[in-house]
C-alpha positions as CSV (number, residue, x, y, z in Angstrom):
1,M,-12.3,6.2,13.3
2,P,-15.0,3.8,12.3
3,A,-15.8,3.1,8.9
4,P,-18.6,5.3,7.7
5,R,-21.9,3.7,6.1
6,F,-23.4,4.6,3.0
7,A,-26.9,4.6,1.5
8,P,-27.5,4.1,-1.9
9,A,-28.5,8.4,-1.9
10,D,-24.8,8.8,-0.9
11,I,-23.3,7.3,-3.5
12,L,-26.2,7.3,-6.6
13,P,-26.2,10.4,-9.2
14,E,-28.8,13.3,-7.9
15,D,-30.8,12.2,-11.0
16,A,-30.4,8.4,-10.6
17,D,-34.1,7.5,-11.7
18,G,-33.2,8.8,-15.0
19,A,-29.5,7.4,-15.3
20,R,-28.6,4.0,-16.9
21,L,-25.7,2.8,-14.4
22,V,-23.4,-0.3,-15.2
23,G,-21.3,-1.6,-12.7
24,R,-19.7,-5.0,-11.5
25,V,-20.2,-6.9,-8.1
26,W,-18.5,-9.9,-7.0
27,L,-20.4,-12.9,-6.2
28,P,-18.6,-15.3,-3.6
29,S,-18.5,-18.9,-4.3
30,G,-21.5,-20.9,-3.3
31,A,-23.5,-23.9,-4.7
32,G,-20.7,-25.5,-6.5
33,R,-19.5,-22.4,-8.4
34,A,-16.7,-20.3,-8.1
35,G,-16.5,-16.8,-6.9
36,R,-16.7,-14.6,-10.0
37,P,-17.2,-11.0,-11.1
38,V,-20.8,-10.0,-12.8
39,P,-21.7,-7.1,-14.6
40,V,-24.9,-5.4,-13.1
41,A,-27.2,-2.7,-13.9
42,V,-28.3,-0.4,-11.0
43,A,-32.1,0.6,-11.3
44,D,-34.7,1.2,-8.9
45,G,-32.5,0.7,-5.6
46,A,-31.7,-2.6,-6.6
47,V,-28.7,-4.5,-8.5
48,H,-29.6,-6.6,-11.7
49,D,-27.4,-9.3,-13.4
50,L,-26.5,-8.3,-16.9
51,S,-24.5,-11.3,-17.5
52,H,-27.2,-12.7,-19.9
53,L,-26.2,-10.2,-22.2
54,A,-22.1,-10.4,-21.9
55,P,-19.8,-11.7,-19.6
56,T,-17.8,-8.7,-19.2
57,V,-18.4,-5.0,-18.8
58,S,-16.2,-4.5,-21.8
59,A,-18.1,-6.8,-24.3
60,L,-21.4,-5.4,-23.0
61,L,-20.3,-1.7,-23.8
62,A,-18.1,-2.7,-27.1
63,S,-21.6,-3.8,-28.8
64,R,-23.9,-0.7,-30.0
65,E,-26.9,-3.1,-29.7
66,L,-26.4,-4.1,-26.3
67,R,-25.7,-0.8,-25.3
68,G,-28.8,0.6,-27.2
69,R,-30.8,-2.2,-24.9
70,L,-29.6,-0.7,-21.9
71,V,-30.2,2.6,-22.7
72,A,-33.8,1.1,-23.4
73,G,-34.2,0.0,-20.0
74,E,-33.0,-3.8,-20.1
75,K,-31.6,-4.7,-16.8
76,G,-31.7,-8.5,-16.1
77,S,-33.0,-10.5,-13.2
78,R,-32.8,-9.0,-9.5
79,L,-29.7,-10.1,-7.4
80,F,-30.1,-7.8,-4.4
81,A,-31.1,-4.6,-2.8
82,L,-28.3,-1.9,-3.2
83,D,-28.5,-0.9,0.2
84,A,-27.5,-4.3,1.5
85,L,-24.7,-4.3,-0.7
86,L,-23.4,-1.0,0.7
87,A,-24.3,-2.2,4.4
88,E,-20.7,-2.7,5.6
89,G,-19.1,0.4,4.0
90,H,-15.5,-0.8,3.8
91,V,-14.2,-3.6,1.9
92,A,-11.7,-5.4,3.8
93,E,-11.4,-8.2,1.5
94,P,-11.8,-7.4,-2.1
95,M,-13.0,-10.7,-4.0
96,G,-13.7,-12.3,-0.8
97,A,-16.6,-13.9,1.0
98,R,-19.1,-11.2,0.6
99,P,-20.8,-9.8,-2.1
100,H,-19.6,-6.2,-2.8
101,L,-18.8,-3.7,-5.5
102,L,-15.9,-4.0,-7.6
103,A,-14.5,-1.1,-10.1
104,P,-17.3,-1.1,-12.9
105,I,-14.4,-1.4,-15.4
106,D,-12.7,-5.0,-16.4
107,L,-11.0,-5.8,-19.7
108,H,-10.5,-2.0,-20.8
109,C,-6.9,-0.7,-20.8
110,V,-6.5,2.0,-18.2
111,K,-5.3,5.2,-19.4
112,A,-4.6,8.7,-18.0
113,A,-4.2,12.1,-19.3
114,G,-1.8,14.4,-17.1
115,V,-1.3,18.3,-16.7
116,T,-4.6,18.9,-18.7
117,F,-5.5,22.0,-16.4
118,A,-3.3,25.1,-15.9
119,I,-3.1,24.7,-12.2
120,S,-1.9,21.1,-12.3
121,T,0.4,21.9,-14.8
122,I,1.9,24.6,-12.5
123,E,2.3,21.9,-9.4
124,R,3.8,19.6,-11.7
125,V,6.7,22.1,-12.6
126,I,6.9,23.2,-8.9
127,E,7.3,19.3,-8.3
128,E,10.0,19.2,-10.9
129,A,11.9,22.3,-9.3
130,A,11.6,21.1,-5.9
131,R,12.9,17.6,-6.8
132,G,10.5,15.9,-4.6
133,N,11.3,18.0,-1.7
134,P,7.8,19.4,-0.2
135,A,9.6,21.7,1.9
136,S,10.7,23.7,-1.3
137,A,7.8,23.9,-2.9
138,A,6.2,26.8,-1.1
139,D,9.0,29.1,-2.3
140,I,9.0,27.8,-5.9
141,R,5.3,28.3,-6.1
142,A,5.5,32.0,-4.9
143,R,8.2,32.4,-7.0
144,I,6.9,31.3,-10.3
145,G,3.2,30.2,-10.0
146,E,1.4,33.5,-10.5
147,R,3.3,34.4,-13.9
148,I,3.1,30.7,-15.3
149,G,-0.5,30.4,-14.4
150,R,-1.6,33.8,-15.9
151,D,0.0,32.8,-19.2
152,L,-1.1,29.2,-19.3
153,A,-4.8,30.1,-18.7
154,R,-5.2,32.1,-21.9
155,L,-3.9,29.7,-24.1
156,K,-4.7,26.7,-26.7
157,P,-2.5,23.8,-26.6
158,G,-0.6,23.5,-30.1
159,S,-1.4,27.4,-31.1
160,P,1.3,29.6,-32.3
161,Q,0.7,31.7,-29.0
162,A,1.5,28.6,-27.1
163,A,4.9,28.1,-29.1
164,E,5.6,31.8,-28.6
165,L,5.2,31.4,-24.8
166,K,7.4,28.4,-25.1
167,Q,10.2,30.3,-26.4
168,L,9.7,33.2,-23.7
169,L,9.9,30.5,-20.7
170,I,12.9,29.3,-22.5
171,A,14.7,32.3,-22.2
172,E,13.7,32.8,-18.7
173,G,15.0,29.5,-17.5
174,L,11.4,28.5,-16.5
175,W,10.7,25.9,-19.3
176,S,9.8,22.5,-18.1
177,Q,8.8,19.2,-19.7
178,Y,5.6,19.4,-18.2
179,L,4.7,22.6,-19.8
180,E,5.8,20.9,-22.9
181,V,2.5,18.7,-22.6
182,A,0.4,21.1,-21.2
183,I,0.8,23.7,-24.2
184,G,2.5,21.6,-26.8
185,P,0.9,19.7,-29.7
186,Y,1.0,16.3,-27.8
187,A,-1.2,15.4,-24.7
188,E,0.4,13.2,-22.1
189,V,-1.2,9.8,-21.9
190,F,0.2,7.2,-19.9
191,T,-0.9,3.6,-18.5
192,K,-2.4,4.0,-15.1
193,A,-2.9,0.4,-14.1
194,P,-2.7,-2.9,-15.6
195,V,-6.0,-4.5,-16.8
196,L,-8.3,-5.6,-13.9
197,A,-6.2,-4.0,-11.4
198,S,-8.4,-1.2,-10.4
199,V,-10.2,-1.2,-7.2
200,G,-14.1,-0.1,-6.6
201,F,-16.1,1.7,-4.0
202,G,-15.2,1.2,-0.4
203,A,-12.2,-0.5,-1.1
204,D,-8.7,0.6,0.2
205,V,-6.5,2.6,-2.1
206,G,-2.9,2.1,-1.7
207,V,0.0,4.8,-0.8
208,R,3.8,3.8,-0.7
209,S,5.2,3.8,2.8
210,D,8.5,5.2,1.4
211,S,6.7,8.4,0.2
212,A,6.5,11.3,2.0
213,W,4.4,13.7,-0.1
214,N,1.4,12.3,-1.8
215,N,-1.9,12.9,-2.8
216,P,-5.4,12.2,-4.2
217,E,-6.2,13.1,-7.7
218,P,-10.1,13.4,-8.4
219,E,-11.0,13.0,-12.0
220,V,-13.6,12.1,-14.7
221,V,-13.1,9.0,-16.2
222,L,-14.3,8.6,-20.0
223,V,-15.2,5.3,-21.1
224,V,-14.3,4.6,-24.7
225,S,-15.6,1.8,-26.8
226,P,-13.4,-0.1,-29.2
227,A,-14.5,2.3,-31.9
228,G,-13.4,5.2,-30.4
229,E,-16.7,6.3,-29.4
230,I,-17.2,7.9,-25.4
231,V,-20.1,5.9,-24.3
232,G,-20.1,6.5,-20.7
233,A,-18.5,8.2,-17.7
234,T,-17.3,7.5,-14.2
235,L,-15.3,9.1,-11.3
236,G,-11.6,8.1,-10.5
237,N,-8.7,8.6,-7.9
238,D,-5.4,8.8,-9.7
239,V,-3.6,8.5,-6.8
240,N,-0.3,10.2,-7.1
241,H,3.4,10.2,-5.2
242,R,4.6,13.7,-6.1
243,D,7.8,13.2,-4.2
244,I,8.8,10.1,-6.7
245,E,7.4,11.6,-9.9
246,G,8.9,15.1,-8.7
247,M,12.7,13.1,-8.8
248,S,12.4,12.5,-12.3
249,A,9.6,12.0,-15.1
250,L,11.0,8.8,-15.8
251,L,9.8,7.5,-12.7
252,L,6.0,8.1,-13.5
253,G,5.4,4.5,-13.4
254,K,6.7,4.0,-9.8
255,A,4.6,7.3,-8.8
256,K,1.4,6.0,-10.5
257,D,1.2,2.5,-11.0
258,N,1.5,0.5,-7.4
259,N,-1.1,-1.9,-5.8
260,A,-4.6,-0.2,-5.5
261,S,-3.2,2.9,-6.8
262,C,-6.1,3.2,-9.3
263,S,-9.9,3.7,-8.0
264,V,-12.8,3.9,-10.4
265,G,-16.7,4.0,-9.6
266,P,-19.1,3.8,-8.4
267,F,-20.9,3.0,-11.7
268,I,-20.6,3.7,-15.3
269,R,-23.2,6.1,-16.2
270,L,-24.0,5.6,-20.0
271,V,-24.3,8.5,-22.6
272,D,-27.9,8.9,-23.5
273,E,-30.2,11.9,-24.4
274,G,-30.3,12.7,-20.9
275,F,-26.7,12.6,-20.1
276,T,-24.5,13.9,-23.1
277,L,-20.9,14.8,-23.9
278,D,-21.8,18.4,-22.9
279,D,-22.9,17.2,-19.5
280,I,-19.4,15.8,-19.0
281,R,-17.5,18.9,-20.1
282,R,-19.7,20.6,-17.7
283,A,-19.1,18.3,-14.8
284,Q,-18.3,19.6,-11.5
285,V,-15.7,17.1,-9.4
286,G,-15.9,17.6,-5.6
287,L,-13.1,16.0,-3.0
288,A,-13.8,15.4,0.6
289,L,-11.1,14.0,2.7
290,E,-11.4,13.1,6.4
291,G,-8.3,11.6,8.3
292,E,-8.0,9.9,11.6
293,D,-6.2,13.0,13.0
294,G,-9.4,14.9,12.5
295,F,-7.8,16.5,9.4
296,R,-10.4,17.6,6.9
297,M,-10.2,19.1,3.5
298,Q,-12.4,20.0,0.5
299,A,-11.7,20.8,-3.0
300,S,-13.4,20.9,-6.4
301,S,-12.4,20.7,-9.9
302,D,-14.3,22.4,-12.9
303,M,-14.1,20.2,-16.3
304,S,-15.1,23.3,-17.9
305,K,-11.6,24.7,-17.4
306,I,-9.9,21.6,-19.1
307,S,-7.3,22.8,-21.6
308,R,-7.8,20.2,-24.2
309,D,-11.3,19.0,-24.9
310,I,-12.5,15.6,-24.1
311,A,-12.8,14.5,-27.6
312,E,-9.2,15.5,-28.6
313,L,-7.9,13.4,-25.5
314,V,-9.5,10.6,-26.8
315,E,-8.3,10.9,-30.3
316,Q,-4.5,11.5,-29.0
317,T,-5.1,8.0,-27.0
318,M,-6.4,5.8,-30.0
319,G,-6.5,6.1,-33.8
320,K,-4.0,4.9,-36.5
321,F,-1.2,4.8,-34.0
322,H,-3.1,2.9,-31.5
323,Q,-6.2,0.4,-31.0
324,Y,-8.0,-1.0,-28.1
325,P,-10.2,-4.1,-29.1
326,D,-11.7,-4.5,-25.7
327,G,-12.3,-0.7,-25.3
328,F,-10.3,1.6,-22.5
329,V,-10.9,4.1,-20.1
330,L,-9.2,7.4,-19.7
331,F,-8.5,9.6,-16.5
332,T,-8.9,13.1,-17.8
333,G,-6.8,14.8,-15.4
334,T,-7.8,17.3,-12.6
335,L,-7.6,20.7,-11.3
336,F,-6.9,19.5,-7.9
337,A,-3.5,19.8,-6.3
338,P,-3.5,20.2,-2.8
339,V,-1.3,22.8,-1.1
340,V,-2.4,23.2,2.4
341,D,-0.4,22.4,5.4
342,R,-1.2,19.3,7.1
343,D,1.3,18.7,10.0
344,R,3.6,21.7,10.1
345,K,3.9,25.1,8.0
346,G,5.4,24.5,4.7
347,A,5.3,20.8,4.6
348,G,2.3,20.6,2.6
349,F,-0.2,17.9,2.1
350,T,0.3,14.3,2.1
351,H,-2.2,11.2,3.1
352,K,-2.1,9.3,6.4
353,V,-3.3,5.8,6.6
354,G,-6.7,6.0,7.7
355,D,-7.9,8.9,5.4
356,W,-11.5,8.4,3.6
357,V,-11.5,9.9,0.3
358,R,-14.8,11.0,-1.3
359,I,-14.8,12.1,-5.1
360,S,-18.2,13.1,-6.1
361,S,-20.1,14.9,-8.9
362,P,-23.6,15.6,-9.3
363,R,-24.6,13.4,-12.5
364,L,-21.9,10.8,-11.5
365,G,-22.4,9.8,-8.0
366,M,-19.9,9.6,-5.2
367,L,-16.7,7.3,-5.0
368,A,-15.3,6.4,-1.5
369,N,-12.1,4.7,-0.6
370,R,-9.8,4.4,2.6
371,V,-6.3,5.0,2.2
372,E,-3.8,2.4,3.5
373,H,-0.1,1.7,2.8
374,T,0.3,-0.2,-0.5
375,E,2.2,-3.3,0.8
376,R,-0.7,-3.7,3.4
377,V,-3.5,-3.5,1.1
378,A,-5.0,-6.8,-0.3
379,P,-2.8,-8.1,-3.0
380,W,-4.2,-7.8,-6.5
381,R,-4.7,-11.8,-7.2
382,F,-7.7,-12.0,-9.9
383,G,-6.3,-11.3,-13.2
384,I,-7.0,-12.0,-16.9
385,G,-6.1,-15.8,-16.6
386,D,-8.9,-16.0,-14.1
387,M,-11.3,-14.4,-16.2
388,L,-10.3,-17.0,-19.0
389,A,-11.0,-19.8,-16.8
390,L,-14.1,-18.8,-15.7
391,A,-15.3,-18.4,-19.3
392,S,-14.0,-21.8,-20.2
393,E,-15.8,-23.6,-17.2
394,R,-18.9,-21.9,-18.3
395,A,-19.2,-20.3,-14.9
396,W,-21.4,-17.2,-16.2
397,P,-24.4,-17.7,-14.8
398,S,-27.3,-17.8,-17.1
399,N,-30.8,-16.5,-17.4
């Protein structure tokens, strides 16, 4: 299947004219200067250099004064048209010889909250009960899904009613560690990927070749300043290996953190008068998947059905127990857990190499990535040391 071609209208928010969008692009080496990532603003159909304000997106968004300038419309010098940047569609060689979009985050810690929706909680319980075997999942889903889902949908996590349900489910042999974080006082928050390891729009996302049950997880991703303020939002794919996590919750790192297993983008939309936290709370997130075998799947996730408010998730991630001097991003979880059979009845869904995954939300745009085996995705090579080397060499462009 040939790589799809994308136009700016495909990936920008529906109200892009009023949106303040921040991202990163890769500028290849030239004129005696090493290749480098550059923070950018996207406006008027073009990409504009923001490196005169700060060398990194994390530094840019950590400053209230700089955020205020961006919200007021400052955008820097024009680099190139957005449609020219998107012309090839698939980024086969990240940080290679041509300009392209990167993940819009850089020095932020990449955190994720799990089992934040009732339906996804049920699927985690099923994974655990099936011990990672997709063939067993359908029977378990029919046996326990309706009962647990009916009760979870009406509960506030950490409430006395939640504690009462916990005791009932323990008595019935249905209690799970996933239910503990779904309705207990503490949210599940884990580190999704190392700093600078996330991939952006058009790049490959990686699934392990030794996994037989894996899926995309379309999510809203909060962008949080070092002061704990939600300053923007973007989209993310929390690629997950259900068979590995289902073997044991202690394998969460192996199931979640692999090369190119974290996709973020296309841009960060800054919070302002036209895009508020309540707009994030009401966001609809869609997923469309198309495989080279002709398989197609569509689904959606509704942020209004989240069990814990986004502000609570941020509070549970940082505070007196944990600080993030470069800020952090937080995947907020998903309603989506695919159960449709792809190859044979009862086998459920799993990725195949060549799948194109599109994650979209009207106010945030669209993130698209192609699926490849993790070991065949371009290795992650540009790290914090490279960023420090560029800074020490004064490689940042100046205006």
